[in-house]
TITI-227909 format. One line per field, with one value per atom (N, C-alpha, C): residue number from 1; residue in three letters; chain; atom name; y, z, x. Coordinates in steps of 0.2 Angstrom, whole numbers. Layout:
<sites>
i c(NUM|...)
aa c(ALA|...)
ch c(A|...)
at c(CA|...)
v c(Y|...)
w c(Z|...)
u c(X|...)
</sites>
This chain:
<sites>
i c(1|1|1|2|2|2|3|3|3|4|4|4|5|5|5|6|6|6|7|7|7|8|8|8|9|9|9|10|10|10|11|11|11|12|12|12|13|13|13|14|14|14|15|15|15|16|16|16|17|17|17|18|18|18|19|19|19|20|20|20|21|21|21|22|22|22|23|23|23|24|24|24|25|25|25|26|26|26|27|27|27|28|28|28|29|29|29|30|30|30|31|31|31|32|32|32|33|33|33|34|34|34|35|35|35|36|36|36|37|37|37|38|38|38|39|39|39|40|40|40|41|41|41|42|42|42|43|43|43|44|44|44|45|45|45|46|46|46|47|47|47|48|48|48|49|49|49|50|50|50|51|51|51|52|52|52|53|53|53|54|54|54|55|55|55|56|56|56|57|57|57|58|58|58|59|59|59|60|60|60|61|61|61|62|62|62|63|63|63|64|64|64|65|65|65|66|66|66|67|67|67|68|68|68|69|69|69|70|70|70|71|71|71|72|72|72|73|73|73|74|74|74|75|75|75|76|76|76|77|77|77|78|78|78|79|79|79|80|80|80|81|81|81|82|82|82|83|83|83|84|84|84|85|85|85|86|86|86|87|87|87|88|88|88|89|89|89|90|90|90|91|91|91|92|92|92|93|93|93|94|94|94|95|95|95|96|96|96|97|97|97|98|98|98|99|99|99|100|100|100|101|101|101|102|102|102|103|103|103|104|104|104|105|105|105|106|106|106|107|107|107|108|108|108|109|109|109|110|110|110|111|111|111|112|112|112|113|113|113|114|114|114|115|115|115|116|116|116|117|117|117|118|118|118|119|119|119|120|120|120)
aa c(MET|MET|MET|ASN|ASN|ASN|ASN|ASN|ASN|LEU|LEU|LEU|VAL|VAL|VAL|GLY|GLY|GLY|MET|MET|MET|VAL|VAL|VAL|PHE|PHE|PHE|VAL|VAL|VAL|ALA|ALA|ALA|ILE|ILE|ILE|GLY|GLY|GLY|LEU|LEU|LEU|ALA|ALA|ALA|PHE|PHE|PHE|SER|SER|SER|VAL|VAL|VAL|LEU|LEU|LEU|GLY|GLY|GLY|CYS|CYS|CYS|ILE|ILE|ILE|GLY|GLY|GLY|MET|MET|MET|ILE|ILE|ILE|ARG|ARG|ARG|LEU|LEU|LEU|PRO|PRO|PRO|ASP|ASP|ASP|ILE|ILE|ILE|TYR|TYR|TYR|ASN|ASN|ASN|ARG|ARG|ARG|LEU|LEU|LEU|GLN|GLN|GLN|ALA|ALA|ALA|SER|SER|SER|THR|THR|THR|LYS|LYS|LYS|CYS|CYS|CYS|VAL|VAL|VAL|THR|THR|THR|MET|MET|MET|GLY|GLY|GLY|THR|THR|THR|CYS|CYS|CYS|MET|MET|MET|VAL|VAL|VAL|LEU|LEU|LEU|ILE|ILE|ILE|GLY|GLY|GLY|VAL|VAL|VAL|MET|MET|MET|ILE|ILE|ILE|ALA|ALA|ALA|SER|SER|SER|GLY|GLY|GLY|PHE|PHE|PHE|PRO|PRO|PRO|HIS|HIS|HIS|ALA|ALA|ALA|ALA|ALA|ALA|LYS|LYS|LYS|LEU|LEU|LEU|GLY|GLY|GLY|ALA|ALA|ALA|ARG|ARG|ARG|CYS|CYS|CYS|ILE|ILE|ILE|ILE|ILE|ILE|CYS|CYS|CYS|LEU|LEU|LEU|VAL|VAL|VAL|PHE|PHE|PHE|ILE|ILE|ILE|LEU|LEU|LEU|ILE|ILE|ILE|THR|THR|THR|ALA|ALA|ALA|PRO|PRO|PRO|THR|THR|THR|ALA|ALA|ALA|ALA|ALA|ALA|HIS|HIS|HIS|ALA|ALA|ALA|LEU|LEU|LEU|ALA|ALA|ALA|HIS|HIS|HIS|GLY|GLY|GLY|ALA|ALA|ALA|TYR|TYR|TYR|SER|SER|SER|TYR|TYR|TYR|GLY|GLY|GLY|VAL|VAL|VAL|ARG|ARG|ARG|LEU|LEU|LEU|TRP|TRP|TRP|GLU|GLU|GLU|LYS|LYS|LYS|SER|SER|SER|VAL|VAL|VAL|VAL|VAL|VAL|ASN|ASN|ASN|ARG|ARG|ARG|TYR|TYR|TYR|GLU|GLU|GLU|GLU|GLU|GLU|ASP|ASP|ASP|PHE|PHE|PHE|PRO|PRO|PRO|ALA|ALA|ALA|GLN|GLN|GLN|THR|THR|THR|PRO|PRO|PRO|LYS|LYS|LYS|GLN|GLN|GLN|GLU|GLU|GLU|ALA|ALA|ALA|GLU|GLU|GLU)
ch c(A|A|A|A|A|A|A|A|A|A|A|A|A|A|A|A|A|A|A|A|A|A|A|A|A|A|A|A|A|A|A|A|A|A|A|A|A|A|A|A|A|A|A|A|A|A|A|A|A|A|A|A|A|A|A|A|A|A|A|A|A|A|A|A|A|A|A|A|A|A|A|A|A|A|A|A|A|A|A|A|A|A|A|A|A|A|A|A|A|A|A|A|A|A|A|A|A|A|A|A|A|A|A|A|A|A|A|A|A|A|A|A|A|A|A|A|A|A|A|A|A|A|A|A|A|A|A|A|A|A|A|A|A|A|A|A|A|A|A|A|A|A|A|A|A|A|A|A|A|A|A|A|A|A|A|A|A|A|A|A|A|A|A|A|A|A|A|A|A|A|A|A|A|A|A|A|A|A|A|A|A|A|A|A|A|A|A|A|A|A|A|A|A|A|A|A|A|A|A|A|A|A|A|A|A|A|A|A|A|A|A|A|A|A|A|A|A|A|A|A|A|A|A|A|A|A|A|A|A|A|A|A|A|A|A|A|A|A|A|A|A|A|A|A|A|A|A|A|A|A|A|A|A|A|A|A|A|A|A|A|A|A|A|A|A|A|A|A|A|A|A|A|A|A|A|A|A|A|A|A|A|A|A|A|A|A|A|A|A|A|A|A|A|A|A|A|A|A|A|A|A|A|A|A|A|A|A|A|A|A|A|A|A|A|A|A|A|A|A|A|A|A|A|A|A|A|A|A|A|A|A|A|A|A|A|A|A|A|A|A|A|A|A|A|A|A|A|A|A|A|A|A|A|A|A|A|A|A|A|A)
at c(N|CA|C|N|CA|C|N|CA|C|N|CA|C|N|CA|C|N|CA|C|N|CA|C|N|CA|C|N|CA|C|N|CA|C|N|CA|C|N|CA|C|N|CA|C|N|CA|C|N|CA|C|N|CA|C|N|CA|C|N|CA|C|N|CA|C|N|CA|C|N|CA|C|N|CA|C|N|CA|C|N|CA|C|N|CA|C|N|CA|C|N|CA|C|N|CA|C|N|CA|C|N|CA|C|N|CA|C|N|CA|C|N|CA|C|N|CA|C|N|CA|C|N|CA|C|N|CA|C|N|CA|C|N|CA|C|N|CA|C|N|CA|C|N|CA|C|N|CA|C|N|CA|C|N|CA|C|N|CA|C|N|CA|C|N|CA|C|N|CA|C|N|CA|C|N|CA|C|N|CA|C|N|CA|C|N|CA|C|N|CA|C|N|CA|C|N|CA|C|N|CA|C|N|CA|C|N|CA|C|N|CA|C|N|CA|C|N|CA|C|N|CA|C|N|CA|C|N|CA|C|N|CA|C|N|CA|C|N|CA|C|N|CA|C|N|CA|C|N|CA|C|N|CA|C|N|CA|C|N|CA|C|N|CA|C|N|CA|C|N|CA|C|N|CA|C|N|CA|C|N|CA|C|N|CA|C|N|CA|C|N|CA|C|N|CA|C|N|CA|C|N|CA|C|N|CA|C|N|CA|C|N|CA|C|N|CA|C|N|CA|C|N|CA|C|N|CA|C|N|CA|C|N|CA|C|N|CA|C|N|CA|C|N|CA|C|N|CA|C|N|CA|C|N|CA|C|N|CA|C|N|CA|C|N|CA|C|N|CA|C|N|CA|C|N|CA|C|N|CA|C|N|CA|C|N|CA|C|N|CA|C|N|CA|C|N|CA|C|N|CA|C|N|CA|C|N|CA|C|N|CA|C|N|CA|C|N|CA|C)
v c(135|129|130|136|138|137|139|138|130|126|119|116|118|115|118|124|127|123|122|118|111|108|101|101|106|107|109|113|114|108|104|98|93|92|88|91|97|100|99|99|98|90|86|79|77|81|80|82|88|91|86|83|79|72|70|64|65|71|73|73|76|77|70|65|58|55|56|54|56|63|65|62|60|56|49|46|38|36|40|37|37|32|30|35|38|42|49|53|60|60|55|55|54|49|48|53|56|62|68|69|75|74|68|66|68|66|67|74|78|85|89|87|90|89|83|82|86|86|90|97|100|107|108|104|106|104|98|96|100|99|102|110|113|121|123|119|121|120|114|113|118|120|125|131|133|139|139|134|133|133|130|130|137|141|148|152|151|154|153|147|145|147|147|149|156|160|167|170|167|169|174|176|180|187|191|198|198|194|194|190|187|182|186|192|195|197|200|201|195|191|186|180|179|174|175|181|182|181|183|182|174|170|163|160|162|159|161|167|168|164|163|159|151|149|142|141|146|145|145|149|150|143|141|134|129|128|123|123|128|129|128|131|131|125|122|116|110|108|102|104|110|112|112|114|115|107|103|96|93|94|91|93|100|103|100|99|96|89|85|78|77|81|81|83|88|90|85|82|76|71|69|63|65|71|73|74|75|76|69|64|57|54|57|54|47|42|35|34|30|29|23|22|17|11|6|0|-5|-4|-8|-4|1|5|0|1|-4|-1|6|9|15|16|22|25|30|33|38|41|45|42|36|32|30|30|29|35|41|47|50|49|52|46|42|36|38|44|46|49|50|54|49|42|38|39|38|40|36|39|35|30|24|19|20|19|21|15|17|12|8|1|-4|-7)
w c(29|25|25|23|23|29|35|41|43|41|42|38|32|27|30|32|34|41|45|51|50|45|43|41|37|35|40|45|51|55|56|60|56|50|46|47|47|48|55|60|67|68|64|64|62|56|53|58|61|66|72|74|80|78|72|70|69|66|65|71|77|83|86|85|88|84|77|73|76|78|80|86|90|97|95|91|90|85|80|75|77|74|77|75|70|68|65|64|62|55|51|44|44|48|48|52|57|61|56|52|47|43|40|36|40|46|50|51|53|54|48|42|36|34|35|34|38|45|50|48|46|44|37|32|26|26|27|27|32|39|44|43|42|42|36|30|24|25|28|29|33|39|43|39|35|31|26|23|18|22|28|32|34|36|38|32|27|21|19|19|17|23|29|34|35|33|33|29|24|20|14|10|4|6|11|12|14|17|20|15|10|6|2|0|-4|0|6|9|13|16|20|15|10|5|2|0|-3|2|8|13|14|15|16|10|4|-2|-2|0|0|5|11|16|14|10|8|3|-2|-7|-3|2|5|9|12|16|12|6|1|-2|-2|-5|0|6|11|15|17|22|19|13|10|8|6|5|11|17|23|26|25|27|23|17|12|14|16|18|24|29|36|35|31|30|27|22|18|23|27|32|37|39|44|41|35|32|31|28|27|34|39|46|48|46|48|53|53|57|53|57|54|53|48|48|53|54|58|56|60|58|54|54|51|44|42|36|30|25|19|14|12|7|9|6|7|1|-2|-8|-8|-2|-2|-4|-2|-3|-10|-14|-21|-24|-22|-25|-23|-16|-13|-10|-13|-10|-5|-6|-2|5|5|11|16|15|19|27|31|38|41|46|49|54|54|58|65|70|77|80|84|87|91|90|94|100)
u c(-34|-31|-24|-22|-15|-11|-15|-12|-10|-15|-14|-9|-8|-3|4|4|10|13|8|10|12|9|12|19|21|27|32|30|34|35|30|30|35|35|40|47|48|54|57|52|54|56|52|54|61|62|69|74|73|78|79|74|74|78|76|80|87|89|96|99|96|100|101|96|97|103|103|108|115|115|122|124|120|121|123|119|120|125|126|131|138|142|148|154|154|160|158|164|162|159|161|158|150|148|141|138|141|138|137|142|141|135|134|129|122|122|115|114|120|119|117|120|118|111|108|101|97|99|95|95|100|100|96|98|95|88|86|79|75|77|73|72|77|77|73|74|70|63|61|54|51|54|51|50|55|55|49|48|43|36|36|30|28|33|32|29|32|30|23|21|14|9|11|6|6|10|10|4|2|-3|-1|-6|-5|-2|-5|-3|4|7|14|18|16|20|25|24|29|35|35|41|44|40|42|44|40|42|48|50|56|62|61|66|67|62|62|66|64|67|75|77|84|87|84|87|88|82|82|88|89|95|101|102|108|110|105|106|107|103|104|111|114|121|126|126|131|132|126|126|130|128|132|139|140|147|151|149|152|153|149|149|155|155|160|167|168|174|176|172|173|175|172|174|180|182|188|194|193|198|199|194|195|198|197|200|208|209|216|220|217|220|222|218|219|214|208|203|200|201|199|191|189|183|181|174|172|174|176|179|174|168|163|161|165|163|165|160|161|165|164|167|171|176|180|182|177|178|184|186|191|198|198|204|205|200|201|203|201|202|209|211|217|220|224|227|233|236|241|239|233|230|226|227|223|225|220|220|226|229|235|232|235|234|236|232|234|238|243|248|244|245|242|246)
</sites>
């Protein structure tokens, strides 16, 4: 039973990873792509780790489970932080949002750092 539940978690994680990769290809600008890649890393990898932890069973749960939990905590902290830093850096550098973007929250917080308009 543990093996089946673990494989379901791994399959869900792989589905998140595939959808995140499709989002990386299909989405229009860096900000949307960062969102897709962060979801891919966070949800996909965490689900795979949880599935491995469940499927490994009780005898291996002590060593492998502790390692999986440490990796989960590390991924849950670093992936969103890195994506935020990359998005802020791109915005500060002047990378424009997609022309059909509705809201620009950075513009409200940092009005002096709005992206430069390209020469037309």
